[in-house]
N, C-alpha and C positions, 0 to 999 in steps of 0.2 A: 512626486516628491512632496514631503511634508516639511515645510520650512517656516520657522517662527523667528522673526528678527527682533532685535531690540537695540539698545544703545551699543556703541562700539567699544564700551569699556571691557576690561578683561577680568576673569575670575582669578583667584589667587594662584591657580595652577597654570595660568598663562593662556587658557583657552578663550578666544574672543567670544564675547557675549552674543554677537551677531551671528556667529556660525555654529555655536554649540548645539543648537537644535535643528540644524540642517541635516536631515536624514533621508534615507531612501524609502522605498515603498514596501519593504519587507517581502520582496519577491511576489508581490500580488499584482504583477502585470503593469506597474506604473500608475496605479490608481491609489489615491491617498487612503490612509487608514480611517479617517473620519467617515468615508463612504461606507466602509464595512461596518462601522459601528452604528450608522443610521439604519442599515439593514437589520442589525441585531435588535434595535429598538422596535422596528416595525414588525418583526417576526416573533418577538417574545423570547423568553429564556427559561430554561428549566434547570433546577439544581441537580436532579438526578437524570442523567441522560443516557441514551443508547449510542453505541459506537460500532464501527466496522473497522477491522484490520484486514487489509487486502495484501496478500503475499503473491507477488508476480514472479513466476519462474521463466525468465527470458529464454526463448528459443522453442519451447514446446516440449514438455517431458513425455517420455515414451509410455503411453498408457498400457501397452502390452507387457512391459517389464516392471510395472509398479503396482497397479491396482486391477489389471484385467489380464492376468496371465492365462495363456492357452496351452496348458500342459499336455493336452491330447493332440495338438497340431504337429505338423512336420517340424523337424529341427530348424529349418530355415525361417520358420514363423515363430516358434516358441522361444528360441534363443537359449541363453546359458543359465538363466536363473530358475530356481526351484520355488514352487508355491509352499506357503506354510499356513496352517489353520489359524483362524482368528477367533475372537470371542463371539463372533456372529456365526451361528451354525451354517455350515456349507459354503462359507466364503473364505477365500484364501488371498493372502497378500504376498509380495515378494519376500524372499528369505532374508533380504538385507533391511527389513523393517520389522524385526521381531518384537520390539517393545510397542510399536504402533499396533501390531496385530493383537497384542494382549491388552490393549487399552482402547479397542475400537468402540467401546461404549461411549467414549467422548466425541466420536467423529461420525460423520456421514460421508460415504463415498458415492459419487455420481459417476457411473461408467458410460452413460449414454448422452454425453454433452455434445450438442450440435450447434451449428452457426458460425464455426470458425472460417477464416479466410486463409488463403495461402499467402500470408503476409507476416513478416517479422515485425511486429509493432506491439507496443504496450496498450494501445487504445482499447482493444477488445476486452482486455482484462481490467480496465479502469472505467469503461463507460458502457460496454456491451455492444459497441459498434466497431467495425473494422477501420483500418487506417484511412482508406479513401472515403468511406461513408462518413466517418467522423469529420473529415475536412470539408466535405460538401455540405453537411448538415450544420456545421459549427457546433457539434455535439459536446455538451459539457460532460466532464467525468462525474462520477458519483459524488466525489468530495466537493466539487464546485457547485453542483446542484443542491446539495445539502446545505452548504454555506449560504447560498442564495435563499433557500426556503426557510431555514431554521436559524441562521446566524450563529454567533459564538455562544458557547455555554458560559465561558469566562472571558472577559475582555482582554485578559493577558495572554490567552492561548488561541491561535487561529483555529477555526472549526475544521479545516482541511489541511493536512500536512502530508507532504510526499517526500519520502526518502528513497525514491527510485533513482538509482545512480545514473549519472551522465555517461553514456557510452558513445562510440563512433558510428552508431546505426540507429534504426528506428526504435530500438528498445529504450532509448533515453528519455522519451517523452514522459514527464512526471504527471501528466493529466491536464487536459485542456479546460479552459474556462468556458469556451464556446459562447453561446448566445446568452448565458447568464451574466456575462460581463467580466472584464479582466480583474475587477476587485475581488472576485471569488476564486481566482486561480490558486491552486494549492500552494501553501507556504513551503519553501524548500530550505531547511536548515543546513543543507550541505552545498549551498550555492557558493562555490569558490570565487565566482566572478565578482562578488560583492563582499569580499572578506573583511572590508573595513567596518561593516556593520556588525555590531556585537552579536546580533541574533542571526547573522548570515555567514558565519565563519564555517570553514570546512570542519569535518569531524575532528581532524588532528588538532586544529586550533581550539576547538571547543573543549578539548581535554586540558588546556592550560587554564584551569579554573581560577587560580590566584590572580592572573592578569585580567581575566574576563570580569571577575567580581569587582576588581578595582575600577574597571571602565564603567560598569553598570552603576556602582555606588557613586562614582564621581558625577555621572550625568544625573542621577537621582538627587543628589545633594544640590546640584546646580539648579534643578527645577524647583526644588522646595524653597530655596533661598532667594529665588528671583521673582520679579513681579510680572514677567512676560505672560505667564499662564492666565493672568486676570484679563488679558486683552484678547483671548481667543474664545471660540465657541465651545460648547460642551463636548462636541464630538472630537474636536482636536485635543481637548484636555484628556479625553478618554484614550485617544491615540498615544498621548504622552505617557499615560499610565501603563499602557501595554508595552511601550518601549523601555520604560524604567522599572518594570516589574521583573523580579527574578524567577517568576513561576515557570516560564517556558525554559529558561536556562537550567533551572533545577531539574525539570523533567528530562532534559537531554543528558543529565549527568548521572551515569549509573553508579558512580562511586558512593552514592547515597544508599545503595542497596546492600543488604547483608551479603557477605562473601559467599555463603552457601547458595544464595539465589543466583548470583553471577556465575558460580561454578556450574549450576544446573543447566544454564543455557550453553555454556562452553565458550571457548575463545575463538573469535573470528579474526578477520583481517580486512584491510581496505584495498588489497591487491585484486584487480580485476581478474576474473577467470577468462583467459583468452580475450575475446572482444566483448564479453558479457559483463555482468555485474560482479562485484566481490561477493564472497560468502561470509558476511559479517554477522555471526550469531548474535552479537550484541544488539543488532537492529531490532530483533524480536522483543528484547527486553525494553529497549527505548520505546517501541511502539506501545507496549503495555503501559509504560509510564506516561506517555503522551495522552492516551485515551483516559487514563485515570485523572490526569490534570485538567481535562476538559475538551480534548479534541474529539470531534464526531467521526472523522474518517482519517485513518493513517494508512498509507500505502508504502510498501517496501519492495525491493527486488532482491533476488537471491540467486547468484550463480549464473551459469550458462548451460542450457539444456538442449541445445541444437546439435544433437549427437549423430552427425552424418557419418564420420569416418575417422581414421587415425592418420590420414595423409597430412603432409606438411603443406600449409597454405601460407605463402609469404614467410613472415617471421613467426607464425603460429603453428605449433605442432599439436594437432588434435588427437586425443586418445579416442579409442572406439567407444561405441555406445555403452558396452558392458563395463569397461574399465572406468569410465566416468561415473556411471551409476553406482558402482561399488564404493566409490569415494563419496559421492554426493548424498546418497540416500540416508546413510547413518547420521550425517550432519543435519539434514532436514528433519529427520525423525527426532533428534535431540532437541532442536529448537521448538518444534511443534508440541512435544510433550511438556517441555518446560513452560511454554506459554500457556497451554491449557490448564496445567496444574496451578500455575501462578494465578490465572483468572479465577479458578475455583477457590483457591486459598484466600483470595481477597474479596470473595463474594461478588465477582464480576462476570461469572460465566453466563448469566442470563442477559446481562447488559451489553456484552461485547460479542459480536459475531465475527468469525474468522473464516476467510475463504483463501484457498491455496490452489493456484492453477497457472497454466501457460496458454499461449495463443493458438495452439493446435496440438494434434497427436502426432504419432510417428508411423511410418509405413509398417504394415504387417510383415512384409518380407524383408529380411536383413539384406543389405546390399553387399557388394563384393568387397567393401572395405571394412566390414564388421560393424557398420552403423545402420541407422534407420533414417529415412528421409522424411520430408514434410508429408503430413497426412491430415488435412483439414476436415475430412469426412466425419470424423468422430474423435472426441477426446474425453477428458474427465476432470474432476476436481475433488478437493477435500474440504468439507465444512466442519466447523466446530463452534461451540458457544452459542450465543444468541437465544438461549432458551429453547432451541430446536429439539425435536425428538430424535436423538442420535442412536448409534448402534445399528444404523441401517445401511444397506447397499441399494442404490436406486438405479434401475435400468440395467440393460445388458447389451452386448454386441453380438454380431454374428459369429459363426464358428471360428473364423480366422481374425476376428477383431477389426473387420473392414468398415462396418457401419452399425448404427444403432438398431438392435433387433426389437426391443420393446421399450416403452416409456422414454422416448426421446425428450430431452430437456434442453432448451435453448439457453445460451449464455445469458440472454436477456431475462429469461425466467428466473435465473439465479439473482440477477440484479433486482428484479421486481420483489423477490423475497427479502433481499437485503434492505431495499427501500422500506418495505413494510415493517421490518424490524425497527427501523429508525423512526417509524411513525408517519411515513409518507405513502399515500395510496396512489400509485402511478396510473391507475385506471381513471382517476378523476382529476389529477393535477396536470395543469398545462402552464407553460411558461412562454411569454412572448419572445420570438426570435428577433434578430436585428431589424426585420421588416415589420415588426409589430404583430406578426401572425402567431397565435397560440400554438405551441408545440407540445406533444406528449414527450416524456423523457425516454420512453421505450416503444418499440413496435410490438414486441411480445410482452404483454403486460400481466399475464397470468402468473400467480405465485405458485410455489411448489407445495401443494397441499399435504404431501407426505410428511413434511417437517413439523406439522402441527401448528 
């Protein structure tokens, strides 16, 4: 809690002077903003920064039906979808991704991703470690580690921002701070539990711009006309600047975008997909606005990809694997193409790396309910931006898509590459854990050399 007190007189709008600067910790784990700002001073600042946008697909998308189709396999393996040729010679994608297939020069597909656990949890896609490993190690997510090592680019914008939706299962974790300390926990602008904070309102409340701007402007005027700031240290004064700046609020407001840009991303909604995340297309646009405003790492979640069956479970009626993917894949394709085109148009395609993945693959054999079950043996991901050498397909799987056949790439190798893009060499960097013992951020610290 950051609390600055003064005399008990009131401002003209009736707000008590003693309480008007009593604010929360901006979802940074209960640690005051001045601590975050001290870290910024210690670690330096750069005007032009590198960023990562992490797109988490909760549940684990089916590799066999998206980027690793097995058209020559028996029907119970290959499923219902047909492969289509891409701009990469000899490589095919699912028929429900036609625009992605024709723009594969913007992307890299990894088909031989290993290191998954049979766990439904977001940690693997946010830190490189599974749920239980992450808890035991107190492993920080990428955003928290970057916040610790590099601090904010702009004091008005947290370096790590998570828009991973809260759900009723392990997919809800927005990213752990771990042993880098709670001050570096990702900021959550959709934290409804603290809706009284201007910068911690739900997405629906954030859309009420007129009321929000009145609140921000009122606090800003109060700070400027009072003498309480003179009695606090420089870090607390910077914290006040962050709270009273409109920069983060502006970045969250897509109404500032051209209508054609918004239309390119498409309309999403905030309704959860079964027990997973909503499919809010606008989150991709907000993510771009946030990294452009100064965030180093932005993570979002999109939909529910745990495509077991079409059976009714409780109050939830699940469609089968193929019915779901027919609906989800075009929406994901639209968002990815809009984001990558946006980054290119704004000169950010080398500065911002994008990764899209889930926490596991799906079984090669289709089950009796028309779905595919958990398959941690192999999965895959999509990469974009980052100045990487794209238009590639890395690795392959066995004939039935059961395991990596060649060029296995660990989730943590992808993380090592993302850290490298951000200017962090994980082979040399160590951070003290809670016991003061230096810890590497990853166990698999080799980068993916194919990406250049």
